[in-house]
C-alpha positions as CSV (number, residue, x, y, z in Angstrom):
1,M,-220.5,-92.3,47.0
2,S,-221.8,-92.4,43.4
3,I,-224.1,-95.2,42.3
4,Y,-223.1,-94.6,38.7
5,G,-222.8,-97.8,36.7
6,Q,-222.7,-100.0,39.8
7,A,-224.9,-102.6,38.1
8,I,-222.7,-102.9,35.0
9,G,-221.0,-106.3,34.7
10,T,-222.9,-107.7,37.7
11,D,-225.8,-110.1,37.8
12,M,-228.0,-107.1,38.6
13,E,-227.3,-105.3,35.2
14,K,-230.1,-106.9,33.3
15,M,-232.5,-106.5,36.2
16,M,-231.7,-102.8,36.6
17,K,-232.2,-102.1,32.9
18,G,-235.5,-104.0,33.1
19,M,-236.6,-102.0,36.1
20,M,-235.5,-98.7,34.4
21,Q,-237.7,-99.6,31.4
22,A,-240.6,-100.6,33.6
23,E,-240.4,-97.3,35.4
24,V,-240.3,-95.4,32.1
25,N,-243.4,-97.3,31.1
26,G,-245.0,-96.5,34.4
27,T,-244.3,-92.8,34.0
28,M,-246.1,-92.8,30.6
29,M,-249.0,-95.0,31.9
30,Y,-249.7,-92.8,35.0
31,Y,-249.6,-89.6,32.9
32,A,-251.9,-91.2,30.4
33,L,-254.3,-92.3,33.2
34,A,-254.2,-88.7,34.6
35,R,-255.1,-87.4,31.1
36,L,-257.9,-89.9,30.7
37,A,-259.3,-89.2,34.2
38,K,-259.3,-85.5,33.5
39,E,-261.1,-86.1,30.1
40,Q,-263.7,-88.3,31.9
41,G,-264.4,-85.8,34.7
42,Y,-262.5,-87.6,37.5
43,D,-260.6,-84.4,38.5
44,D,-260.3,-85.6,42.1
45,I,-257.8,-88.4,41.1
46,V,-255.7,-86.5,38.5
47,D,-253.2,-85.1,41.0
48,T,-252.7,-88.5,42.6
49,L,-252.0,-90.1,39.2
50,I,-249.5,-87.2,38.3
51,E,-247.8,-87.7,41.7
52,A,-247.3,-91.4,40.9
53,A,-246.0,-90.5,37.4
54,N,-243.5,-88.1,38.8
55,Q,-242.2,-90.7,41.3
56,E,-241.9,-93.3,38.6
57,A,-239.8,-90.8,36.6
58,V,-237.5,-90.4,39.6
59,H,-237.2,-94.2,39.9
60,A,-236.4,-94.5,36.2
61,G,-233.6,-91.9,36.6
62,F,-232.2,-93.9,39.5
63,Y,-232.0,-97.1,37.6
64,A,-230.6,-95.3,34.6
65,V,-227.7,-94.1,36.7
66,M,-227.2,-97.6,38.2
67,S,-227.1,-98.9,34.6
68,A,-224.9,-96.1,33.2
69,K,-227.5,-95.4,30.6
70,Y,-226.1,-91.9,30.1
71,P,-222.5,-90.6,30.3
72,Q,-221.3,-89.7,33.7
73,D,-219.6,-86.6,32.1
74,F,-223.1,-85.3,31.1
75,W,-222.0,-82.0,29.6
76,G,-221.9,-83.3,26.0
77,L,-225.4,-84.6,26.5
78,I,-226.6,-81.3,27.8
79,R,-225.1,-79.6,24.7
80,T,-226.8,-82.1,22.4
81,L,-230.1,-81.7,24.3
82,Q,-229.9,-77.9,23.9
83,K,-229.8,-78.3,20.2
84,A,-232.3,-81.1,20.0
85,E,-234.9,-79.4,22.2
86,T,-234.5,-76.1,20.3
87,N,-235.0,-77.9,17.0
88,G,-237.8,-80.0,18.5
89,E,-240.0,-76.9,18.7
90,A,-240.2,-76.6,14.9
91,Q,-240.5,-80.4,14.5
92,V,-243.4,-80.7,16.9
93,K,-245.1,-77.7,15.4
94,A,-244.8,-79.3,11.9
95,I,-246.4,-82.5,13.3
96,A,-249.1,-80.4,15.0
97,D,-249.8,-78.8,11.6
98,K,-250.4,-82.2,10.1
99,V,-252.6,-83.2,13.0
100,R,-254.6,-80.0,12.5
101,A,-254.9,-80.7,8.7
102,A,-256.2,-84.2,9.6
103,G,-259.1,-82.5,11.4
104,F,-257.9,-82.8,15.0
105,A,-257.7,-79.1,16.0
106,E,-258.0,-79.7,19.7
107,A,-255.0,-82.1,19.7
108,A,-253.1,-79.8,17.5
109,D,-253.7,-76.9,19.8
110,E,-252.2,-78.9,22.7
111,M,-249.2,-80.1,20.5
112,E,-248.5,-76.4,19.7
113,I,-248.1,-75.8,23.5
114,F,-245.8,-78.9,23.6
115,A,-243.8,-77.4,20.8
116,K,-243.2,-74.2,22.7
117,Q,-242.3,-76.2,25.8
118,E,-239.7,-78.1,23.7
119,G,-238.2,-74.8,22.7
120,H,-238.2,-73.7,26.3
121,H,-236.3,-76.8,27.2
122,G,-233.7,-75.7,24.8
123,V,-233.5,-72.3,26.5
124,M,-233.2,-74.0,29.9
125,M,-230.3,-76.2,28.6
126,A,-228.6,-73.1,27.2
127,E,-229.0,-71.4,30.6
128,I,-227.3,-74.3,32.3
129,L,-224.5,-74.3,29.8
130,A,-224.0,-70.5,30.3
131,K,-224.0,-71.0,34.1
132,Y,-221.1,-73.5,33.8
133,P,-219.0,-72.4,30.8
134,E,-215.8,-74.2,31.8
135,E,-217.5,-77.5,32.6
136,S,-219.7,-77.4,29.5
137,K,-217.3,-76.5,26.8
138,P,-216.5,-79.3,24.4
139,K,-213.5,-81.4,25.2
140,A,-210.5,-81.2,23.0
141,K,-210.7,-83.5,20.0
142,S,-209.7,-87.0,20.8
143,D,-208.6,-89.9,18.7
144,K,-211.8,-91.7,19.5
145,K,-214.3,-92.4,16.8
146,V,-217.6,-90.4,16.9
147,Y,-220.9,-91.8,15.7
148,V,-223.9,-89.5,15.1
149,C,-227.6,-90.4,15.5
150,P,-229.3,-89.4,12.3
151,V,-232.5,-88.5,14.0
152,C,-231.5,-86.3,16.9
153,G,-227.8,-85.6,16.4
154,Y,-226.6,-87.3,19.5
155,E,-222.9,-88.0,19.3
156,Y,-221.5,-91.2,20.7
157,E,-217.7,-91.0,21.3
158,G,-215.8,-94.3,21.5
159,N,-216.2,-97.7,19.9
160,L,-219.8,-98.3,19.2
161,D,-219.1,-101.9,18.4
162,E,-218.4,-102.5,22.0
163,E,-222.0,-101.7,22.9
164,G,-224.5,-104.5,23.0
165,D,-226.9,-105.1,20.1
166,D,-229.6,-103.6,22.3
167,Y,-227.9,-100.2,22.5
168,T,-230.1,-97.3,21.5
169,C,-229.7,-93.6,21.3
170,P,-230.2,-92.2,24.8
171,L,-232.2,-89.3,23.4
172,C,-234.5,-90.7,20.8
173,G,-234.2,-94.5,21.0
174,Q,-232.7,-95.2,17.5
175,P,-230.9,-98.5,17.3
176,K,-227.1,-98.7,17.2
177,S,-227.4,-99.7,13.5
178,A,-228.8,-96.3,12.6
179,F,-225.7,-94.4,13.8
180,K,-223.2,-93.1,11.2
181,E,-219.5,-92.5,11.8
182,K,-218.7,-88.8,11.8
183,K,-215.8,-88.0,9.4
């Protein structure tokens, strides 16, 4: 039995969305604590903090599915991610160059590693799409409207006006108001 969207339209919906965001924040916090512990020489607690971060990320994914944060037919999202992650490599590299120019070479060095990882995420998504070519090919054009996020290119299909005012791009967090209708 799928748990997808079970919280939608119930008195649990707001709670599940809140828990999802709390777990996302927990993921970020525990990874930051692991980083700080490493920088300050507390190597013996780094793995524990990373384990907590990984578990928080799993929890966030659970609540996201309960809240239908992402489409159940996720292949379109995988296609968008493949493009965004591939493009993200150059974008993060450009930011790393600015960080380096500002005098933060050590941070820029690490960001360049992140840039390569973003590109690798694009490769991984391409491999998934290649593994499942029938499932992953774009659906036939429908009569539904399509709205595009101007930052990451995510395409929302349907009536965006039916989404709440708190709707944000599932990839980059841009608000609903930023989306433009695709012509």
